[in-house]
VOGU-3710 file (C-alpha; in Angstrom, 3 decimals, decimal comma):
1> msrrgrgatp> -16,622/-15,421/-33,240  -15,072/-13,100/-31,726  -11,170/-12,041/-30,921  -11,702/-12,902/-27,844  -12,719/-16,262/-27,274  -10,641/-17,162/-31,121  -7,815/-19,372/-31,005  -4,541/-19,281/-31,949  -4,400/-21,516/-35,232  -1,829/-21,001/-37,485
11> estlfeaaer> -3,892/-19,836/-40,286  -4,421/-16,990/-37,858  -0,894/-16,448/-36,606  -0,025/-16,076/-40,107  -2,821/-13,131/-40,886  -1,289/-11,958/-38,019  2,092/-11,628/-39,373  1,182/-10,696/-42,968  -0,782/-8,009/-41,269  2,078/-6,175/-39,297
21> rdpalkgtip> 4,101/-6,672/-42,798  1,906/-5,083/-44,714  1,904/-0,885/-45,494  -1,247/0,271/-45,742  -2,425/-1,891/-42,005  0,916/-1,412/-40,328  0,891/2,365/-39,080  -2,934/1,493/-37,603  -1,173/-1,025/-35,205  0,174/0,476/-32,376
31> laermrprsl> 3,819/-0,054/-32,042  3,453/-2,151/-29,000  1,419/-4,369/-30,876  3,571/-5,146/-33,984  6,918/-5,117/-31,272  5,896/-7,840/-29,471  7,791/-10,887/-28,985  6,915/-13,915/-30,728  9,342/-16,534/-28,505  10,601/-17,003/-25,323
41> selagqehvl> 14,233/-15,944/-26,903  12,110/-12,152/-27,503  10,926/-11,585/-24,225  13,202/-10,305/-21,945  14,197/-8,754/-18,535  12,472/-11,893/-16,839  14,849/-14,256/-17,120  14,527/-15,191/-13,315  11,475/-17,498/-14,927  12,519/-17,945/-18,257
51> gegaplshav> 16,840/-18,378/-18,172  17,662/-21,045/-19,177  17,023/-24,288/-16,213  13,882/-22,105/-15,396  11,013/-23,770/-13,945  8,698/-22,166/-16,764  11,182/-22,365/-19,312  11,367/-26,149/-18,609  8,072/-26,482/-18,835  7,212/-24,910/-22,066
61> asdrvrsmil> 10,140/-26,600/-23,482  8,466/-30,139/-22,514  5,059/-29,103/-23,501  4,251/-29,567/-19,878  2,621/-26,725/-18,360  0,307/-26,533/-16,069  -2,625/-24,201/-14,680  -0,687/-21,000/-13,480  -0,584/-17,011/-12,493  1,300/-14,286/-13,355
71> wgppgsgktt> 1,861/-11,952/-11,304  3,144/-8,681/-12,146  2,952/-4,612/-12,965  1,530/-3,083/-16,250  3,344/-3,789/-19,414  6,084/-6,125/-18,061  4,847/-8,955/-20,318  2,210/-11,109/-19,336  -0,391/-11,215/-22,275  2,797/-11,349/-24,411
81> larivaettr> 4,157/-14,688/-22,071  0,855/-16,421/-22,039  0,481/-16,025/-25,522  4,071/-17,697/-26,190  3,613/-21,018/-24,147  0,041/-21,557/-26,010  1,950/-21,441/-29,802  5,320/-22,859/-28,227  3,093/-25,715/-27,359  0,300/-26,014/-29,931
91> arfvalnavl> -2,646/-25,332/-27,660  -5,477/-23,381/-28,270  -5,186/-19,953/-26,946  -8,845/-18,372/-25,629  -8,717/-15,217/-23,960  -10,842/-13,919/-22,026  -10,848/-9,925/-20,062  -12,604/-10,457/-16,328  -13,514/-6,971/-16,767  -15,692/-7,508/-19,809
101> sgvgdvreat> -16,575/-11,166/-18,673  -18,748/-13,101/-17,052  -19,679/-16,972/-15,619  -21,132/-17,612/-18,814  -17,869/-16,807/-21,014  -16,285/-19,078/-18,763  -19,427/-21,840/-19,546  -18,808/-21,283/-23,843  -14,692/-21,599/-23,600  -14,801/-24,413/-21,208
111> aaardarrlq> -17,595/-26,359/-23,576  -15,494/-25,398/-26,647  -12,295/-26,310/-24,572  -14,011/-30,047/-24,125  -14,847/-29,774/-27,662  -11,541/-29,401/-29,031  -10,148/-32,250/-26,645  -12,646/-34,434/-27,296  -12,868/-34,002/-31,342  -9,765/-33,060/-32,088
121> gqrtilfide> -7,102/-34,312/-29,497  -6,283/-30,281/-29,602  -5,667/-28,391/-25,441  -6,715/-25,589/-24,359  -4,947/-22,465/-22,753  -7,554/-20,165/-21,004  -6,265/-16,873/-20,914  -7,861/-14,625/-18,156  -6,366/-11,031/-18,072  -7,344/-8,834/-14,956
131> ihrfnksqqd> -8,053/-12,292/-13,484  -8,296/-10,465/-9,640  -10,812/-8,416/-10,964  -13,462/-11,748/-11,118  -15,538/-12,365/-7,720  -15,258/-15,666/-5,588  -18,087/-17,149/-7,422  -16,649/-16,060/-10,727  -13,299/-17,592/-9,642  -15,184/-20,596/-8,022
141> allpqvedgt> -16,550/-21,468/-11,999  -12,914/-22,067/-13,047  -11,910/-24,480/-10,393  -13,826/-27,890/-11,892  -12,198/-27,203/-15,514  -8,753/-26,451/-13,570  -8,960/-29,822/-11,772  -10,147/-32,318/-14,324  -7,602/-30,450/-17,328  -10,495/-29,281/-19,355
151> ftligatten> -8,333/-26,597/-19,706  -4,889/-24,831/-18,679  -5,429/-22,054/-16,949  -3,077/-18,922/-17,315  -4,275/-15,900/-15,414  -2,705/-12,513/-15,437  -2,756/-10,303/-12,192  -1,505/-6,932/-11,447  -2,877/-7,346/-7,740  -0,962/-9,743/-4,901
161> psfsvnapll> -2,810/-13,044/-5,898  -2,494/-13,975/-2,098  -4,889/-11,268/-1,737  -6,461/-11,197/-5,174  -7,035/-14,746/-5,865  -9,704/-17,282/-4,133  -7,147/-19,792/-2,006  -8,528/-23,220/-3,244  -8,012/-21,430/-7,156  -4,412/-20,394/-6,336
171> srckvyrlrl> -3,642/-23,658/-4,761  -4,160/-25,146/-7,935  -1,982/-22,621/-10,173  2,172/-21,733/-9,843  2,609/-18,677/-9,574  4,864/-16,555/-10,959  5,804/-13,196/-10,485  7,653/-11,086/-13,333  9,052/-8,343/-12,854  9,432/-4,122/-14,022
181> lseaalvall> 12,240/-4,249/-17,307  15,250/-2,729/-16,797  16,074/0,278/-18,197  19,148/-1,109/-20,008  16,638/-4,110/-21,394  14,198/-1,180/-22,461  16,631/0,950/-24,467  17,464/-2,652/-25,521  13,661/-2,827/-27,280  13,522/0,480/-28,104
191> eralaseegl> 16,824/0,365/-30,549  15,527/-3,036/-31,890  11,936/-1,031/-32,872  13,527/1,877/-34,572  16,103/-0,698/-36,642  12,928/-3,363/-37,244  10,797/-3,545/-40,566  7,697/-4,498/-37,884  8,862/-1,886/-35,999  9,683/1,769/-37,257
201> ggdvraepea> 11,301/0,819/-40,539  14,879/1,932/-39,635  15,055/5,244/-41,265  14,566/7,140/-37,995  17,081/7,357/-35,233  17,142/8,935/-31,574  20,289/9,853/-29,252  21,519/7,985/-26,803  20,328/10,021/-23,804  16,968/10,286/-25,892
211> lgaiarlaqg> 16,649/6,464/-25,516  17,586/6,635/-21,940  15,127/9,188/-21,079  12,070/7,561/-22,761  13,412/3,735/-20,099  13,244/6,073/-17,361  10,816/7,274/-17,968  8,477/4,068/-18,670  9,442/2,710/-15,317  9,535/-0,442/-16,409
221> darraltsle> 7,303/-0,446/-18,728  7,523/-1,963/-21,995  4,688/-0,970/-23,419  4,290/2,685/-22,245  8,260/3,342/-23,372  7,572/1,908/-27,041  4,707/4,340/-26,934  6,271/7,314/-26,115  8,922/6,102/-28,403  6,138/6,347/-31,190
231> lavdevrarg> 4,740/9,533/-30,009  8,706/11,014/-30,942  8,833/9,487/-33,713  5,289/10,804/-34,813  6,090/14,674/-34,206  10,045/14,341/-35,667  8,800/12,599/-38,885  6,353/15,547/-38,741  8,941/17,714/-39,082  10,568/16,168/-42,298
241> ealvtladva> 13,322/14,961/-39,484  15,271/11,430/-38,769  16,879/12,465/-35,078  14,773/12,052/-31,830  16,198/14,242/-29,032  16,251/14,451/-25,692  14,035/17,420/-26,205  11,362/15,834/-28,367  11,206/13,290/-25,738  10,820/15,783/-23,015
251> aqsetktlly> 8,030/17,857/-24,940  5,475/14,275/-25,556  6,295/13,334/-21,844  5,799/16,725/-19,566  5,109/14,587/-16,786  5,003/11,013/-15,791  2,586/8,417/-14,320  3,766/6,661/-11,532  3,131/3,262/-11,046  1,006/3,366/-8,542
261> dkageehfnv> -2,565/2,006/-7,600  -4,308/3,998/-4,672  -6,183/0,451/-4,052  -3,466/-2,101/-4,653  -0,373/-3,889/-3,330  1,777/-0,944/-4,110  0,373/1,715/-1,951  0,768/-0,563/0,891  4,338/-1,054/-0,266  4,150/2,445/-0,537
271> ssafiksmrg> 2,579/3,612/2,336  4,766/0,693/4,082  8,116/2,389/2,895  6,866/5,840/4,290  6,214/4,667/7,563  9,046/2,571/8,375  11,775/5,711/7,544  9,542/8,085/9,719  11,195/4,815/12,471  13,827/4,981/11,601
281> sdpdaaiywl> 14,386/8,638/11,921  15,098/9,368/8,305  13,446/12,360/6,953  14,882/12,825/3,571  13,161/9,310/2,916  10,263/10,213/4,677  9,194/13,235/2,902  10,221/11,924/-0,259  7,635/8,644/-0,057  5,078/11,366/1,175
291> mrmlesgddp> 5,509/13,510/-1,754  5,240/10,083/-4,095  1,910/9,170/-2,557  0,632/12,377/-2,698  1,996/12,721/-6,445  0,117/9,545/-6,987  -3,345/10,700/-5,723  -3,402/9,038/-2,620  -5,814/10,724/-0,075  -3,773/13,387/1,999
301> lfllrrmmif> -6,602/12,535/4,664  -5,192/8,716/5,341  -1,483/9,777/5,009  -2,473/12,544/8,558  -4,059/9,507/9,932  -0,917/7,146/9,444  1,349/10,467/10,897  -1,501/9,832/13,726  -0,652/6,856/14,994  2,434/6,927/14,213
311> asedvgnadp> 2,874/9,485/16,592  1,689/7,344/19,117  2,710/3,982/18,088  6,273/4,587/17,407  7,276/7,924/19,547  4,970/7,527/21,775  6,053/9,771/25,048  9,687/9,844/23,645  8,467/12,918/22,406  4,798/13,673/23,397
321> ralevavaad> 4,547/16,700/21,297  4,364/13,958/18,778  0,727/13,833/18,478  0,179/17,200/19,270  1,815/17,793/15,918  0,307/15,129/13,940  -3,244/16,169/14,947  -2,781/20,302/14,247  -1,232/18,785/11,113  -4,398/16,706/10,193
331> aafrrmgmpe> -6,719/20,237/12,002  -4,725/22,443/9,807  -4,990/20,836/6,532  -8,959/20,643/6,880  -8,405/23,977/7,160  -6,514/24,871/4,786  -6,880/22,570/1,615  -4,933/21,704/-0,990  -1,825/22,846/-2,307  -1,370/24,993/0,817
341> glypmaqaal> -2,001/21,564/3,421  1,033/20,549/2,438  3,080/22,907/4,400  1,907/21,109/7,575  1,903/17,715/6,428  5,597/18,106/5,386  6,354/19,542/8,650  4,112/16,843/10,752  6,154/14,435/8,603  9,905/15,639/9,252
351> ylasapksna> 8,862/16,054/12,643  7,379/12,758/13,320  11,261/11,173/11,689  13,304/13,336/13,434  11,632/12,602/16,891  13,166/10,189/19,548  11,401/6,939/19,064  9,675/4,919/21,547  7,184/1,928/21,606  6,844/1,523/24,785
361> ctvawqsaqr> 2,875/2,920/24,795  2,551/0,121/22,625  4,356/-3,014/24,078  2,449/-1,494/27,619  -1,215/-2,341/26,476  -0,190/-4,626/24,650  0,746/-6,788/27,438  -1,962/-5,663/29,213  -4,638/-7,151/26,590  -2,393/-10,298/27,239
371> avrehgalev> -3,406/-10,097/30,874  -6,624/-9,197/30,348  -7,183/-12,464/27,995  -5,627/-14,361/29,987  -6,739/-14,242/33,636  -10,052/-12,942/32,479  -12,040/-10,506/35,640  -10,054/-10,981/37,899  -11,455/-8,374/40,987  -10,954/-5,173/41,585
381> pmklrnavta> -9,340/-5,186/45,252  -12,191/-3,237/47,994  -9,478/-0,820/48,694  -10,068/0,552/44,963  -13,996/0,366/44,936  -16,536/3,167/45,114  -18,283/3,457/48,052  -21,421/4,828/47,077  -23,808/3,596/49,528  -23,953/3,161/53,412
391> lmkdegyggg> -24,169/0,122/52,695  -20,977/-0,708/50,023  -19,396/1,109/52,798  -20,355/-1,143/55,361  -19,087/-4,246/53,077  -15,575/-2,450/53,079  -15,597/-0,737/49,686  -12,714/1,279/49,782  -11,866/0,768/53,114  -7,851/1,209/53,448
401> yryahdeegg> -7,361/2,998/50,254  -4,840/6,341/50,558  -5,714/9,287/48,921  -2,572/9,887/47,436  -2,983/13,837/47,594  -2,365/13,519/50,988  1,242/11,524/50,923  3,906/12,966/50,807  4,577/13,944/47,855  1,368/13,413/45,972
411> faagetylpd> 2,360/9,625/46,075  1,237/6,795/48,244  4,263/4,754/49,318  3,543/1,158/49,404  0,405/1,018/47,686  -0,744/-1,217/44,891  -4,036/-0,401/42,030  -3,362/-3,728/40,469  -5,507/-6,623/41,031  -4,007/-9,361/43,862
421> alqdaryyep> -3,276/-11,818/41,167  -0,838/-9,276/39,001  0,281/-7,093/42,103  4,326/-7,768/40,313  3,853/-6,745/37,182  4,885/-4,242/35,140  3,770/-3,332/31,353  4,926/-0,262/31,181  8,949/0,112/30,685  10,151/3,562/29,267
431> tqrgfertia> 13,140/3,614/27,063  15,851/5,596/27,768  15,219/8,010/24,496  14,129/11,603/24,602  11,504/12,280/27,341  10,976/9,400/27,899  14,488/9,298/30,327  12,995/11,459/32,612  9,293/9,265/32,798  11,413/6,503/33,373
441> erlealrars> 14,067/8,123/35,866  10,601/9,051/38,205  9,047/5,435/38,230  12,275/4,167/39,223  12,474/6,279/41,952  8,475/6,123/42,876  8,135/2,381/42,284  11,085/1,443/44,666  9,395/3,741/47,241  6,748/0,891/46,942
451> grgrp> 9,094/-1,572/46,947  8,705/-2,510/42,980  12,012/-1,506/42,007  14,450/-3,322/39,350  15,609/-6,380/41,346
//
């Protein structure tokens, strides 16, 4: 049977342990795999789900594990936790990867699980890595087996399961969210890897500053941290030395991969932080999040579109030039391209963050929209209708309409323009911020002349 569908039997576990200790084979196994935790106590950084008294820890200890979804970023220990659960509960462990597997693989795993249950009295844990990659029909194929207990499902995903896992399947699973490992937890893991026989054997040391740098660059990812350490140690050993320095870390890690998925949850998290920073009038935070997205490879046109929306949604008439700046930045970027296009993008983000804020335009159109939906198609007052033909004029179209330009100050005091049922409605309430203060003063005066001032 392929490794993908193999159960975690005692023999295979012993073989893997011997494989990790064999000097001839040890060097072929990545450090991250050699240092993979073998028990819950070794799995660091997830105390909120595995600490004493935590629900999952209790379920494993009592051998009452139910189907679950492990949600967390890369390197947080999802696959490791699934394997530990299987070994601790003495269940068969069958692993599938949603990228490489399909409904046929699920059927094969289901048949084997039924045989193991019927013939050997053994439970099966089916682990599906990247379960969010399964489409709806593939996820639906898991439902009957999860419901009747043919296997216990453990799905792993880096995506928010609320969006990536079908509601029927999600309702039958407990979701456990795993977190990025802290720098302290990563440093402790690196120190253990240096000293451990299964790790790097204790013949190489590392400066504390070097370990701290690796932990920071790894951004909570244990696999990335161990890989970086292994590369640095290989370089040091090649020089015949035994100390990993900060310079060694910098040399093998000139740039760091940002935790970011342009199509996933983190994209929306960072986008939200960018918008909220501009809304909160913090240009320093706004420019940071803007550059964070651009450095992560986000689409500049997406960011420019968001800034144009923001200019109307959150600045509005408090600074009418905000929309001009955002639109100009979009046009300039399309002419310049990268990297010069960063200048107008940064200028627009800083301007929008620093501008006075008003959502009065948003409130106005949303209020008017609610009125339309609530009252339906109210009749247009006759005086506001256009008398295109003589018949229409005879019917009273346009009768009594006052032409504003012929009135004093270009304003027809007392004239009304809303449907009769909405004469007292007020949808636009300018704020006292920025240019909208001027608009508010003018509107208040005009409304007062029409008898629609504040009571």
